[in-house]
C-alpha positions as CSV (number, residue, x, y, z in Angstrom):
1,Q,-60.8,75.8,120.1
2,L,-61.3,77.6,116.8
3,E,-62.2,75.6,114.1
4,G,-58.7,75.2,112.1
5,H,-56.7,76.4,114.8
6,A,-54.3,74.5,116.9
7,V,-54.6,76.1,120.1
8,R,-56.7,74.7,122.4
9,R,-58.3,75.2,125.8
10,R,-59.6,72.4,128.2
11,T,-61.3,72.0,131.5
12,D,-60.6,69.8,134.5
13,V,-61.4,66.1,134.5
14,S,-64.9,65.8,136.6
15,Q,-66.3,63.3,138.6
16,P,-68.6,60.6,137.1
17,S,-71.8,62.1,136.5
18,E,-74.5,62.5,134.1
19,R,-74.1,66.4,134.8
20,P,-70.5,67.0,135.0
21,V,-69.3,69.9,136.9
22,F,-65.8,71.5,136.2
23,S,-63.6,73.5,138.6
24,N,-61.9,75.3,135.8
25,S,-65.1,76.1,133.4
26,N,-64.1,79.6,132.5
27,L,-61.7,79.2,129.7
28,L,-59.9,82.1,127.6
29,L,-59.0,82.1,123.8
30,S,-56.4,84.5,122.0
31,A,-57.6,85.6,118.7
32,D,-56.9,88.3,116.3
33,D,-59.5,90.9,114.6
34,S,-61.3,88.5,112.3
35,Y,-62.4,86.1,115.1
36,A,-66.2,87.1,114.7
37,Q,-65.9,85.1,111.3
38,E,-64.6,81.9,113.0
39,I,-66.3,78.8,114.0
40,L,-65.8,77.5,117.8
41,K,-65.6,73.9,118.2
42,V,-66.0,72.3,121.3
43,S,-65.4,69.2,121.8
44,A,-66.0,66.2,125.2
45,F,-63.9,63.6,126.0
46,L,-64.4,60.7,128.2
47,H,-61.6,59.4,130.3
48,V,-61.5,55.6,129.8
49,S,-59.4,53.1,131.9
50,D,-57.8,49.8,130.5
51,P,-59.4,46.7,132.6
52,L,-56.3,44.8,131.3
53,A,-53.8,47.6,132.7
54,P,-55.6,49.1,135.7
55,A,-52.4,50.8,137.2
56,S,-52.0,52.6,133.9
57,P,-53.5,56.1,133.7
58,P,-56.9,56.5,131.9
59,S,-56.7,57.7,128.3
60,A,-59.1,60.4,126.8
61,R,-61.5,59.4,123.8
62,L,-63.4,61.6,121.8
63,L,-67.3,61.3,122.8
64,G,-68.4,63.9,120.1
65,S,-68.1,67.8,118.9
66,G,-70.2,70.6,118.5
67,F,-69.7,73.9,116.5
68,I,-70.8,77.3,117.3
69,P,-70.3,80.6,115.1
70,L,-68.8,83.5,116.8
71,A,-70.4,86.1,114.5
72,D,-72.8,87.6,117.7
73,L,-69.8,88.2,119.3
74,R,-68.9,91.3,117.7
75,V,-67.2,94.1,119.8
76,A,-68.8,97.8,118.9
77,A,-66.5,100.5,118.0
78,D,-67.0,102.6,121.3
79,A,-67.2,99.2,123.3
80,T,-64.3,97.0,124.7
81,A,-66.3,93.9,124.9
82,S,-69.0,92.1,123.4
83,K,-72.4,91.2,124.6
84,R,-72.7,88.2,126.7
85,V,-73.9,85.4,124.3
86,V,-75.7,81.9,125.7
87,R,-76.1,79.2,123.3
88,S,-77.0,75.7,123.8
89,L,-74.4,73.0,122.1
90,N,-75.3,69.6,121.1
91,F,-72.3,67.0,121.1
92,L,-72.6,65.0,117.6
93,R,-70.7,61.7,117.2
94,E,-70.9,60.5,113.4
95,K,-72.0,56.6,113.0
96,S,-71.8,54.7,109.7
97,D,-74.6,52.6,109.2
98,D,-74.5,49.1,107.4
99,T,-74.7,50.7,103.7
100,G,-71.5,52.7,104.5
101,Q,-73.6,56.3,105.0
102,G,-73.0,58.3,108.0
103,R,-75.3,59.7,110.6
104,S,-74.5,62.0,113.6
105,L,-76.0,61.1,116.8
106,I,-76.2,63.4,120.1
107,V,-74.4,62.0,122.7
108,G,-74.6,65.2,125.0
109,K,-75.3,68.6,125.3
110,A,-73.7,71.6,126.9
111,T,-74.8,74.9,127.6
112,L,-72.1,78.2,126.7
113,T,-71.9,81.6,127.7
114,M,-69.5,83.5,125.7
115,Q,-68.1,86.8,125.3
116,A,-65.1,88.7,123.5
117,K,-63.3,91.1,124.9
118,A,-60.6,93.7,123.5
119,L,-57.5,93.7,125.8
120,Q,-55.4,97.0,125.7
121,A,-51.8,96.3,125.6
122,S,-51.5,97.0,129.4
123,E,-53.8,93.9,130.0
124,A,-52.3,91.7,127.5
125,V,-51.3,88.8,129.2
126,A,-49.2,85.3,128.2
127,L,-51.6,82.4,128.5
128,P,-50.3,79.2,129.5
129,A,-50.1,76.2,127.6
130,S,-53.1,73.9,128.0
131,P,-52.1,70.9,129.6
132,S,-51.7,67.8,127.1
133,M,-54.2,64.7,127.2
134,S,-53.1,61.5,126.6
135,F,-55.0,59.8,123.5
136,S,-55.5,56.1,123.0
137,P,-54.6,55.3,119.4
138,A,-58.5,55.1,118.9
139,G,-59.6,57.5,120.9
140,A,-59.9,60.0,118.2
141,A,-61.9,58.1,115.6
142,L,-65.7,58.3,116.1
143,D,-66.5,55.4,114.9
144,K,-64.4,53.2,117.6
145,A,-66.7,51.9,120.3
146,L,-66.2,53.8,123.5
147,W,-67.4,51.0,126.2
148,A,-66.6,47.2,126.0
149,A,-69.1,44.9,124.5
150,K,-71.1,42.6,126.5
151,P,-73.3,39.5,125.4
152,F,-76.7,40.4,125.7
153,Q,-78.3,39.3,128.8
154,H,-82.0,37.6,129.2
155,W,-84.3,38.8,132.2
156,V,-87.6,37.9,133.3
157,R,-89.3,40.6,135.2
158,V,-92.7,39.9,137.4
159,L,-94.6,42.5,138.8
160,V,-96.4,41.0,141.8
161,H,-99.6,43.3,142.7
162,R,-101.3,41.3,145.2
163,A,-102.7,37.9,146.0
164,D,-106.3,36.8,147.8
165,A,-108.1,34.2,148.7
166,L,-105.8,32.8,150.9
167,P,-106.2,30.6,153.6
168,L,-105.9,32.3,157.3
169,P,-103.7,30.6,160.0
170,P,-105.6,30.0,163.2
171,E,-105.2,32.8,165.6
172,S,-102.5,30.7,167.7
173,A,-100.3,30.1,164.3
174,Q,-98.4,32.6,162.3
175,A,-97.9,32.5,158.6
176,T,-95.9,34.3,155.7
177,V,-96.6,34.1,152.2
178,R,-93.8,34.9,149.4
179,V,-93.8,34.5,145.6
180,A,-90.9,32.7,144.1
181,L,-89.8,32.8,140.6
182,R,-87.3,30.2,139.3
183,L,-85.3,29.1,136.2
184,L,-85.4,25.3,136.5
185,Q,-83.6,22.7,134.6
186,A,-85.5,19.4,133.0
187,G,-85.3,17.3,135.9
188,G,-86.7,20.5,138.4
189,R,-83.2,21.6,139.4
190,V,-82.9,25.3,140.4
191,E,-80.4,27.0,138.1
192,Q,-81.6,30.9,139.2
193,E,-83.9,31.9,141.6
194,S,-85.7,35.5,143.0
195,A,-88.4,35.9,145.4
196,T,-90.8,39.0,147.0
197,T,-89.9,39.5,150.3
198,S,-91.8,37.3,152.8
199,L,-95.2,39.1,154.2
200,P,-98.0,37.9,156.7
201,I,-101.5,37.3,155.7
202,A,-103.9,40.0,156.5
203,A,-107.8,39.3,157.1
204,A,-109.5,40.2,153.8
205,A,-111.2,43.8,153.8
206,S,-114.2,42.7,152.1
207,S,-116.7,40.2,154.0
208,F,-119.5,40.1,151.6
209,S,-120.0,36.5,152.2
210,S,-119.1,34.0,154.7
211,A,-116.6,32.1,152.8
212,S,-114.6,35.7,152.5
213,K,-114.7,35.8,156.2
214,S,-112.0,33.4,156.6
215,S,-109.7,34.3,153.7
216,G,-106.6,36.6,154.0
217,E,-104.9,38.8,151.4
218,I,-101.4,40.5,150.8
219,N,-100.9,43.4,148.9
220,F,-97.0,42.7,147.5
221,N,-96.5,45.4,144.9
222,Q,-93.1,44.4,144.3
223,E,-91.5,43.5,141.3
224,I,-89.2,40.2,140.5
225,V,-86.3,40.3,138.1
226,L,-84.7,37.0,137.4
227,P,-81.4,36.8,135.5
228,M,-81.5,34.1,132.6
229,S,-77.6,34.0,131.4
230,V,-77.5,30.2,131.2
231,I,-80.7,30.4,128.3
232,Q,-79.3,30.1,124.8
233,N,-81.5,30.7,121.9
234,G,-83.6,27.7,121.3
235,S,-83.0,25.6,124.2
236,S,-86.0,23.7,125.3
237,R,-84.0,22.4,128.5
238,F,-85.2,24.9,131.1
239,T,-88.4,26.1,132.0
240,V,-89.9,29.2,134.1
241,G,-91.6,28.5,137.1
242,L,-93.4,31.0,139.7
243,T,-95.0,29.3,143.0
244,L,-96.6,31.1,145.8
245,E,-95.5,29.9,149.1
246,M,-96.7,30.0,152.3
247,V,-94.5,29.2,155.7
248,S,-96.5,28.7,158.7
249,A,-95.7,27.8,162.3
250,D,-97.9,26.3,165.2
251,E,-97.6,26.9,168.8
252,S,-94.5,24.8,169.1
253,G,-92.9,27.1,166.4
254,T,-92.4,24.1,164.0
255,P,-92.5,25.5,160.7
256,T,-94.6,24.1,157.9
257,S,-94.2,25.0,154.1
258,S,-97.0,24.7,151.7
259,C,-97.3,25.9,148.0
260,L,-100.4,27.7,147.1
261,L,-100.0,28.3,143.4
262,D,-97.5,26.4,140.6
263,L,-97.3,28.0,137.2
264,R,-94.6,26.7,134.5
265,W,-93.7,28.4,131.3
266,S,-91.3,27.7,128.5
267,P,-89.0,30.7,128.5
268,A,-90.1,31.5,124.6
269,S,-93.5,31.9,125.6
270,L,-92.7,34.7,127.4
271,P,-93.6,38.1,126.2
272,Y,-90.6,40.3,125.1
273,F,-90.0,43.7,126.1
274,S,-93.0,43.8,128.8
275,P,-93.2,42.4,131.9
276,V,-95.1,39.4,133.4
277,H,-98.3,41.2,135.9
278,L,-99.4,38.8,138.8
279,Y,-102.6,39.6,140.3
């Protein structure tokens, strides 16, 4: 819409996407001869469904707006249309901080191609009214949250690279190894668990000594993510355990489980905002 004018044109609603695509992306606005002094206002809306009323239609909430002057769309005296102008537009959302001062956040971008055309009397058409939009009571307020608030979720990320100097099973036996990450209660009870896939042991590639000839290695190159939703700030009831486990089977097929490595940490001792690397 033109800033300060009531007439609006809007696209259809796209499918959820970071780069939305619209079926009716060409919009036509009528204006008088002073249009080049106007400012075009382009707004982006999100269609948000109410989780408490899933049967109700989604309501449109304002994400942000951008403004483009139309001075470059002047039609020359001997022409019937202006040149095509391509402009990049930032959708801005006003946000108030703790001091009450407002600041603008870029919440989206768009590229617009614009052109002004002088219609002759025979070309003039009646423009249909733009379909109405359903606004929620808080939809137009820029300081209202668009998404439901969720409690902060603690996670532990471990990048498992490789393990070497592993015992090789006899040729007639089979063995697999995995790394398990667990959240343990004080008595050792497992509260949460995540693990890598179980991989077979391969003979070590390097054989610089007789000891290395009988050792194996595994390249995991996997990530373990452990949710810690039960952890509360300052809680000492839980520990994080990491174990390297081997399951082997003899000729009869009887499995035997053994722990090759067992590490324990307090959750408070783990680094913030960076993963744990395991070699």
